[in-house]
C-alpha positions as CSV (number, residue, x, y, z in Angstrom):
1,M,40.1,146.9,81.0
2,A,42.7,144.2,81.7
3,S,43.8,142.3,78.6
4,S,43.4,138.6,78.2
5,I,47.2,138.2,78.5
6,S,47.4,139.8,81.9
7,T,44.4,138.0,83.4
8,G,45.2,134.6,82.0
9,V,41.9,134.3,80.2
10,P,42.2,132.3,77.0
11,T,41.9,134.3,73.8
12,A,39.8,133.1,70.9
13,S,42.8,131.4,69.2
14,T,43.9,129.6,72.4
15,P,42.9,125.9,72.6
16,R,40.2,125.4,75.2
17,L,38.4,122.4,76.8
18,R,35.3,121.5,74.9
19,R,31.8,121.1,76.5
20,T,30.8,117.6,75.3
21,L,29.8,115.8,78.5
22,T,26.1,115.3,79.3
23,L,24.5,114.7,82.7
24,W,24.6,111.0,81.9
25,D,28.3,111.1,81.0
26,L,29.0,112.8,84.3
27,I,27.1,110.3,86.4
28,L,28.8,107.4,84.6
29,Y,32.2,109.0,85.2
30,G,31.4,109.3,88.9
31,V,30.0,105.8,89.2
32,I,33.1,104.4,87.4
33,V,35.6,106.3,89.6
34,I,33.8,105.2,92.8
35,Q,33.0,101.8,91.2
36,P,29.6,100.0,91.0
37,V,31.2,97.2,93.0
38,A,32.8,99.6,95.5
39,P,31.6,97.8,98.7
40,M,32.8,94.4,97.6
41,S,36.5,95.0,98.4
42,V,35.8,96.3,101.9
43,F,32.8,94.0,102.7
44,G,34.8,91.7,105.0
45,V,36.3,94.6,107.0
46,L,32.9,96.3,107.4
47,S,31.3,93.0,108.5
48,D,34.0,92.4,111.0
49,R,34.2,95.9,112.5
50,G,30.4,96.5,112.4
51,H,29.5,93.1,113.8
52,G,27.6,92.2,110.6
53,H,25.7,95.5,110.2
54,V,27.2,96.3,106.8
55,V,23.9,97.6,105.2
56,T,23.4,100.0,108.1
57,T,27.0,101.4,107.8
58,I,26.6,101.8,104.0
59,L,23.4,103.7,104.4
60,V,24.6,106.0,107.2
61,A,27.7,106.7,105.3
62,M,25.6,107.6,102.2
63,V,23.7,110.2,104.2
64,A,27.0,111.6,105.6
65,M,28.6,112.0,102.2
66,L,25.5,113.6,100.7
67,F,26.2,116.7,102.8
68,T,29.6,117.1,101.2
69,A,28.2,116.2,97.8
70,I,25.7,119.1,98.1
71,S,28.5,121.5,99.0
72,Y,30.5,120.4,96.0
73,G,27.5,120.8,93.7
74,R,26.7,124.2,95.0
75,M,30.3,125.5,94.7
76,A,30.5,124.0,91.1
77,R,27.4,126.0,90.3
78,A,29.1,129.2,91.5
79,Y,32.5,128.4,89.9
80,P,32.1,126.1,86.8
81,S,35.9,125.8,86.6
82,A,38.3,122.8,86.3
83,G,40.1,123.9,89.4
84,S,37.5,122.3,91.7
85,A,38.0,122.5,95.5
86,F,41.1,124.7,95.4
87,T,39.3,127.3,93.4
88,Y,36.3,127.3,95.8
89,V,38.4,127.7,98.9
90,G,40.8,130.3,97.3
91,Q,37.9,132.4,96.1
92,E,35.7,132.2,99.1
93,I,38.0,132.0,102.1
94,N,41.7,132.7,101.3
95,P,44.0,132.2,98.3
96,A,46.7,130.7,100.5
97,L,44.2,128.2,101.9
98,G,43.1,127.5,98.4
99,Y,46.6,126.6,97.5
100,V,46.9,124.3,100.5
101,T,43.6,122.6,99.5
102,G,44.8,122.2,95.9
103,W,48.1,120.7,97.2
104,S,46.2,118.1,99.3
105,M,44.1,117.3,96.2
106,V,47.2,116.7,94.1
107,M,48.2,114.0,96.6
108,D,44.6,112.6,96.5
109,Y,44.3,112.6,92.7
110,M,47.8,111.4,92.0
111,L,47.5,108.5,94.5
112,N,44.2,107.2,93.1
113,P,45.5,106.0,89.7
114,M,48.6,104.8,91.5
115,I,46.8,102.5,93.9
116,C,44.6,101.3,91.1
117,T,47.7,100.4,89.1
118,I,49.1,98.5,92.1
119,W,45.9,96.6,92.8
120,I,45.1,95.6,89.3
121,S,48.7,94.6,88.5
122,Q,48.8,92.4,91.6
123,Q,45.5,90.7,90.7
124,A,46.7,90.2,87.1
125,H,49.8,88.6,88.4
126,V,47.7,86.2,90.5
127,F,45.8,85.2,87.3
128,A,48.9,85.0,85.2
129,P,51.9,84.4,87.6
130,A,54.3,83.7,84.7
131,I,54.1,87.5,83.9
132,P,55.9,89.5,86.7
133,Y,54.1,92.3,88.6
134,A,56.5,94.9,87.2
135,A,55.4,94.0,83.6
136,W,51.7,94.2,84.5
137,A,52.3,97.6,86.1
138,V,53.9,99.0,82.9
139,V,51.1,97.6,80.8
140,F,48.2,99.0,82.8
141,A,49.8,102.4,83.4
142,G,50.4,102.6,79.7
143,I,46.9,101.7,78.8
144,F,45.4,104.3,81.2
145,T,47.6,107.0,79.7
146,F,46.9,106.0,76.1
147,L,43.1,106.0,76.4
148,N,43.0,109.3,78.3
149,V,45.3,111.0,75.7
150,Q,42.7,110.2,73.0
151,G,40.3,112.7,74.6
152,V,37.5,113.0,77.1
153,K,34.7,111.7,74.9
154,T,36.7,108.5,74.2
155,S,37.1,108.1,78.0
156,A,33.3,108.6,78.4
157,R,32.6,105.9,75.8
158,V,35.0,103.5,77.6
159,N,33.3,104.3,80.9
160,T,29.9,103.3,79.4
161,G,31.3,99.9,78.4
162,L,32.8,99.3,81.8
163,A,29.7,100.3,83.7
164,T,27.6,98.0,81.5
165,G,30.0,95.0,82.1
166,M,30.1,95.5,85.9
167,G,26.3,96.0,85.9
168,I,25.9,92.6,84.2
169,V,28.1,90.9,86.8
170,V,26.2,92.6,89.7
171,A,22.9,91.5,88.2
172,I,24.2,87.9,87.9
173,F,25.2,88.0,91.5
174,F,21.8,89.2,92.6
175,V,20.1,86.3,90.7
176,A,22.5,83.8,92.1
177,A,22.1,85.2,95.6
178,A,18.3,85.1,95.4
179,R,18.4,81.5,94.1
180,F,20.7,80.5,97.0
181,I,18.7,82.4,99.7
182,F,15.3,81.1,98.8
183,G,16.7,77.6,98.0
184,N,18.0,77.1,101.5
185,P,16.2,77.1,104.9
186,H,16.4,80.2,107.1
187,D,14.8,81.6,110.3
188,G,11.8,83.4,108.9
189,A,11.2,87.1,108.8
190,A,14.0,87.9,111.3
191,F,16.5,86.5,109.0
192,F,15.8,89.2,106.4
193,S,16.1,92.0,109.0
194,H,19.4,91.0,110.6
195,P,21.6,92.8,108.1
196,F,20.0,96.1,109.2
197,Y,19.7,95.2,112.9
198,D,20.6,92.1,114.8
199,P,19.9,92.5,118.5
200,Q,22.4,89.8,119.5
201,L,25.3,91.4,117.6
202,F,24.4,95.1,117.6
203,N,26.9,97.5,119.2
204,G,26.5,101.2,118.6
205,K,30.2,102.0,118.9
206,A,31.2,99.2,116.5
207,V,28.7,100.3,113.9
208,L,29.9,103.9,114.1
209,G,33.5,102.7,113.8
210,A,32.6,100.7,110.7
211,T,30.7,103.6,109.2
212,S,34.0,105.6,109.2
213,V,35.4,102.9,106.9
214,A,32.2,102.7,104.9
215,V,32.4,106.4,104.0
216,L,35.5,105.5,101.9
217,T,33.2,103.6,99.6
218,Y,32.0,107.0,98.3
219,I,35.3,108.8,97.9
220,G,35.8,109.8,94.3
221,F,32.5,111.6,93.6
222,D,34.3,114.9,93.9
223,G,36.1,114.2,90.7
224,I,32.9,115.2,88.8
225,S,33.6,118.8,89.7
226,T,36.9,118.7,87.9
227,L,35.0,118.2,84.6
228,S,33.0,121.4,85.0
229,E,34.5,123.1,81.9
230,E,33.7,120.0,79.7
231,A,30.2,119.6,80.9
232,E,27.0,120.8,79.2
233,N,25.1,123.3,81.5
234,P,27.6,122.9,84.3
235,R,25.8,125.1,86.8
236,R,22.9,122.6,86.8
237,N,24.5,119.3,85.8
238,I,27.5,119.2,88.2
239,L,25.2,119.5,91.3
240,L,22.8,116.9,90.0
241,A,25.5,114.5,88.9
242,T,27.4,114.8,92.2
243,V,24.3,114.1,94.4
244,L,22.8,111.5,92.1
245,T,26.2,109.6,91.9
246,C,26.2,109.3,95.7
247,L,22.6,108.1,95.8
248,V,23.1,105.6,93.0
249,I,26.3,104.2,94.6
250,G,24.7,104.2,98.0
251,M,21.6,102.3,97.1
252,L,23.4,99.9,94.8
253,S,26.0,99.2,97.5
254,A,23.4,98.6,100.1
255,M,21.6,96.1,97.9
256,E,24.9,94.3,97.2
257,V,25.9,93.9,100.8
258,Y,22.4,93.1,101.9
259,A,22.3,90.1,99.5
260,A,25.9,89.2,100.6
261,Q,24.9,89.1,104.3
262,L,21.9,86.9,103.6
263,V,24.2,84.5,101.7
264,W,26.9,84.6,104.4
265,P,25.4,85.5,107.8
266,A,27.6,87.5,110.2
267,S,27.8,84.6,112.7
268,Q,30.0,82.7,110.2
269,R,33.6,83.7,109.8
270,F,35.3,84.3,106.5
271,P,38.4,82.4,105.4
272,N,39.9,85.7,104.5
273,I,38.5,89.1,105.5
274,D,40.1,91.1,102.6
275,T,38.6,88.8,99.9
276,A,35.4,88.0,101.8
277,F,33.0,89.0,99.0
278,T,34.6,86.5,96.5
279,Y,33.8,83.7,99.0
280,V,30.3,85.0,99.3
281,A,29.9,85.0,95.5
282,G,31.4,81.5,95.3
283,R,28.9,80.2,97.9
284,A,26.0,81.7,95.9
285,W,27.3,80.2,92.6
286,Q,30.8,78.6,92.4
287,P,31.8,80.2,89.0
288,L,31.3,83.7,90.5
289,F,34.4,83.2,92.7
290,V,36.5,83.8,89.6
291,I,34.0,86.1,87.8
292,V,33.8,88.5,90.8
293,G,37.6,88.6,91.1
294,F,37.9,89.5,87.4
295,T,35.2,92.1,87.8
296,L,37.1,93.8,90.6
297,M,40.0,94.0,88.2
298,V,37.8,95.7,85.6
299,A,36.4,98.0,88.3
300,N,39.9,99.1,89.3
301,F,40.8,99.6,85.6
302,G,37.9,102.0,85.1
303,S,38.6,103.7,88.4
304,G,42.3,104.1,87.6
305,M,41.6,105.5,84.2
306,G,38.9,107.9,85.5
307,A,41.2,109.0,88.3
308,Q,44.0,109.8,85.9
309,L,41.5,111.9,83.9
310,G,40.5,113.8,87.1
311,A,44.1,114.3,88.1
312,A,45.0,115.8,84.8
313,R,42.1,118.3,85.0
314,L,43.1,119.3,88.5
315,L,46.7,119.9,87.4
316,Y,45.4,121.9,84.5
317,G,43.3,124.1,86.8
318,M,46.3,124.8,89.0
319,G,48.6,125.3,86.1
320,R,46.2,127.8,84.4
321,S,46.0,129.6,87.8
322,S,49.8,129.8,88.2
323,A,49.9,127.6,91.2
324,L,52.0,125.3,89.0
325,P,54.1,126.2,86.0
326,K,51.6,127.4,83.4
327,S,53.6,126.6,80.3
328,F,53.5,122.9,81.1
329,F,50.4,122.2,83.3
330,G,48.2,124.9,81.8
331,A,48.6,123.8,78.2
332,V,45.7,122.3,76.2
333,D,46.4,119.9,73.2
334,P,44.8,121.6,70.1
335,K,43.8,118.3,68.5
336,H,42.0,116.5,71.3
337,H,41.3,119.5,73.5
338,I,42.8,117.9,76.6
339,P,45.7,118.8,79.0
340,R,47.9,116.2,77.3
341,N,51.0,117.1,79.3
342,N,49.2,116.4,82.5
343,V,47.8,113.0,81.4
344,L,51.4,111.9,80.5
345,F,52.8,113.3,83.8
346,V,50.2,111.5,85.9
347,G,50.8,108.3,84.0
348,V,54.6,108.4,84.8
349,I,53.9,109.2,88.5
350,A,51.4,106.3,88.7
351,L,53.9,103.9,87.2
352,A,56.7,105.1,89.5
353,G,54.4,104.8,92.6
354,A,53.5,101.3,91.7
355,F,57.1,100.4,92.4
356,V,57.9,102.8,95.2
357,L,54.9,102.4,97.5
358,P,55.2,98.6,98.0
359,A,58.8,99.1,98.9
360,I,58.2,101.6,101.7
361,A,54.9,100.2,103.0
362,G,56.5,98.0,105.7
363,E,54.0,95.7,107.4
364,A,51.2,97.2,105.4
365,T,50.7,96.6,101.7
366,G,51.4,99.3,99.1
367,F,47.7,99.4,98.2
368,E,46.8,99.9,101.9
369,L,49.3,102.7,102.5
370,G,48.3,104.4,99.2
371,A,44.6,104.2,100.2
372,N,45.2,105.8,103.6
373,L,47.3,108.6,102.1
374,L,44.6,109.2,99.5
375,N,42.0,109.6,102.2
376,F,44.3,112.1,104.0
377,G,44.3,114.4,101.0
378,A,40.6,113.8,100.1
379,L,39.3,114.6,103.5
380,I,41.2,117.9,103.7
381,A,39.7,118.9,100.4
382,F,36.2,117.8,101.6
383,M,36.6,120.0,104.7
384,G,37.8,122.9,102.5
385,V,34.8,122.7,100.1
386,N,32.3,122.5,103.1
387,G,34.0,125.5,104.6
388,A,33.8,127.4,101.3
389,A,30.1,126.5,100.9
390,F,29.4,127.7,104.4
391,V,31.1,131.1,103.8
392,R,29.4,131.7,100.4
393,Y,25.9,130.5,101.0
394,F,25.4,131.2,104.7
395,V,28.0,133.8,106.1
396,R,27.7,136.1,103.0
397,A,24.1,135.4,102.2
398,E,21.5,138.1,102.9
399,K,19.0,135.5,104.0
400,K,20.4,132.8,106.3
401,T,18.6,129.5,106.2
402,L,19.1,126.1,107.8
403,G,19.4,124.6,104.3
404,N,22.5,126.6,103.7
405,L,23.9,126.1,107.2
406,L,23.5,122.4,108.1
407,P,25.0,120.6,105.0
408,P,28.4,122.3,105.1
409,I,28.6,122.2,108.9
410,L,27.7,118.6,109.2
411,G,29.9,117.7,106.2
412,F,32.9,119.5,107.7
413,V,32.5,117.9,111.1
414,I,32.1,114.4,109.7
415,C,35.2,114.7,107.5
416,L,37.2,116.1,110.4
417,F,36.3,113.1,112.5
418,L,37.3,110.7,109.7
419,W,40.6,112.6,109.0
420,W,41.5,112.5,112.7
421,N,41.1,108.7,112.8
422,L,43.4,107.9,109.9
423,S,46.4,105.6,110.5
424,T,49.5,107.1,112.1
425,K,51.7,106.3,109.1
426,A,49.2,108.1,106.8
427,R,49.2,111.2,108.9
428,I,53.0,111.2,109.1
429,F,53.5,110.9,105.3
430,G,50.6,113.2,104.6
431,A,52.0,115.9,107.0
432,I,55.4,115.6,105.1
433,W,53.6,116.1,101.8
434,M,51.7,119.1,103.1
435,A,54.8,120.6,104.6
436,V,56.6,120.4,101.3
437,G,53.7,122.1,99.5
438,I,53.4,124.9,102.1
439,A,57.2,125.5,101.9
440,V,57.0,125.8,98.1
441,G,54.1,128.2,98.3
442,A,55.9,130.3,100.9
443,W,59.0,130.4,98.7
444,K,57.0,131.5,95.6
445,T,55.3,134.3,97.5
446,N,58.0,135.5,99.8
447,G,56.2,134.2,102.9
448,F,52.7,134.3,101.4
449,R,52.9,138.1,100.9
450,G,52.5,137.9,97.2
451,N,49.7,136.5,94.9
452,L,50.1,132.7,94.9
453,I,47.4,131.9,92.5
454,D,45.6,133.7,89.7
455,F,41.9,132.8,90.2
456,E,40.7,134.6,87.2
457,L,38.1,132.3,85.6
458,P,37.5,131.8,81.9
459,P,34.4,133.3,80.4
460,E,31.4,131.1,79.9
461,E,30.8,129.8,76.4
462,A,27.7,130.7,74.5
């Protein structure tokens, strides 16, 4: 029998991650990372590209992402490990492809806290222009890191507070929107159906194009699987939390944009597409113009903190599996039972990126470039997970069913379509990142002839 030293399995005296997260904690984590106000920042773009059919694009995108969410949940049930997508692909398809998937996820997870730091620092500078952007970036990157270093349960409590605050603002918007809609004249029953289908504006190609953008509203649900080793009953709760998070975000987002379209019909142009929802909120009730802007800051704060948590867990999984230096990335802090080195590492990278990305973005903004690059890595990981679910639950299954065939196949095809339609600059920088990762992997394994990753999983706790 192989010893624990040779397999990489922690011994009884080795610090390990602690199972403290309930199903509710996992759903809250997913909702915060995606953001309860997720569609607000892209509302104007969706309305413009979809000719006003924002509700339709949100709902179609929800159905599309549910396929990938099912694949994630099923694979997390089979492998309750912090490695997430790279473990699934490496175990089911090929270790080298697992490494490539993990490398794409590193870009995805590292960029998420980075672009949140950029956005929230820029917005804070607007509210308090006397304080420079650079100072705000240092402050917020530092806060993200400090809170996550305190431990996963502390982060879960903060997430609860953030979700409550954003929920209150969303509820206030719904009340103000209803008051405005029913307090002003409209065109009868047809007025209430136009956000779903307006015969004068509907264009199938335009709606499909907007749906490819609307799918980005849901990116982040995969982060739930990185907490598998800290979740109670992970084989059940990770699948439920992943699917329920997509459903909760989808229905809430549809309600938000439906109310927004009734307040501001598609036939009326926005003063600024990027900040369209704040104008909608201001029309419903003037104080909401500022309140919604502040809420979006809070949302990005929660998303950035949650994304840093997920990035640290991903690096821990890759470090423990020897894809990254184990002594640094595979270490667990004995006091808080978290991969402390990784939290600090991600914090430093996020802060550096908050200065570098705006400098190299060119005509685009640093946030826009970072978001496109994030999608490059995320969609590769999504395709990998769908492929792994297809191999495990259909190709290798004794009984082949449509229920095990359609979700991963449809999820893979949709993600491939979205990935192919990313911006040219994102594909160029993303290709460079992937080339660097593949070169490192080839160097470590003498042309991928050696074992790149140790996929030995830790034993389940009683």
